[in-house]
C-alpha positions in Angstrom: 0.0 -0.1 -0.1 1.2 3.5 -0.7 0.0 6.6 1.1 -0.2 9.2 -1.5 -1.1 13.0 -1.0 -4.8 12.3 -1.9 -5.1 9.5 0.5 -3.4 11.5 3.2 -5.9 14.5 2.8 -8.9 12.1 2.9 -7.5 10.2 6.0 -6.6 13.3 7.9 -9.8 15.1 6.9 -11.8 11.9 8.1 -10.1 11.8 11.3 -10.2 15.5 12.2 -13.4 16.2 10.5 -11.9 19.1 8.7 -12.9 19.8 5.2 -10.4 18.1 2.7 -9.8 21.2 1.0 -8.4 23.0 4.3 -6.4 19.6 4.8 -5.0 19.8 1.3 -3.9 23.7 1.7 -2.2 22.8 5.1 -0.3 19.7 3.5 0.9 21.6 0.5 1.9 24.7 3.0 3.9 22.0 5.0 5.6 20.7 1.9 6.4 24.0 0.8 8.0 24.9 4.4 9.8 21.8 4.7 11.3 22.0 1.0 12.4 25.4 1.7 14.2 24.7 5.2 16.1 21.5 3.4 17.1 23.9 0.4 18.5 26.2 2.9 20.7 23.4 4.7 18.1 23.2 7.8 16.9 20.3 9.5 13.4 19.0 10.2 12.8 17.2 13.3 9.6 15.5 14.4 9.9 14.0 17.8 9.3 10.3 18.0 9.2 10.0 14.4 12.3 11.1 12.0 14.9 13.7 11.2 15.4 14.9 7.9 18.6 17.0 7.5 20.8 17.9 4.2 24.3 16.9 4.0 27.0 18.3 1.6 29.0 15.6 -0.4 32.1 16.2 -2.1 32.5 14.0 -5.1 36.2 14.6 -5.6 38.0 15.7 -8.6 37.1 12.8 -10.4 33.4 13.2 -10.3 32.4 12.4 -13.9 30.3 14.1 -16.3 26.6 14.7 -17.4 25.3 14.8 -21.0 24.7 18.6 -20.4 28.5 19.1 -19.3 30.5 18.8 -16.3 28.6 17.2 -13.2 28.9 19.2 -9.9 31.8 18.4 -7.7 29.5 19.2 -4.4 26.3 17.7 -4.2 23.6 18.1 -1.6 21.9 15.0 -0.1 18.9 14.5 2.4 19.5 12.0 5.1 16.6 10.5 7.0 17.1 8.8 10.5 14.0 7.2 12.3 13.5 7.8 15.9 14.3 5.0 18.4 10.5 4.7 19.2 9.6 4.2 15.5 12.5 1.6 14.8 11.0 -0.5 17.9 7.5 -0.2 16.5 9.0 -1.4 13.0 10.8 -4.2 14.7 8.0 -5.4 16.8 5.8 -5.6 13.5 8.4 -7.6 11.8 8.6 -10.0 14.4 4.7 -10.8 14.5 5.1 -11.6 10.8 
């Protein structure tokens, strides 16, 4: 099962009794705020869930090339670390299978 944006909007609307349009506006604003924070090199931390942070990677002098020209030496990567609580829940789910 994949949790898409549309399914999230419907489920949040059902659980909160908010209108789906209000939930959609809020979710799109959240995505925009998170994107801006990550692009600026910031960090997003949701307690008991995960941490998202960017990391600059030096690919070295021999970083290769792209069809459009030279590939960038430094690239920015997003790292996701899950919380200990979420890890425990995920591991307990696997043990019950």
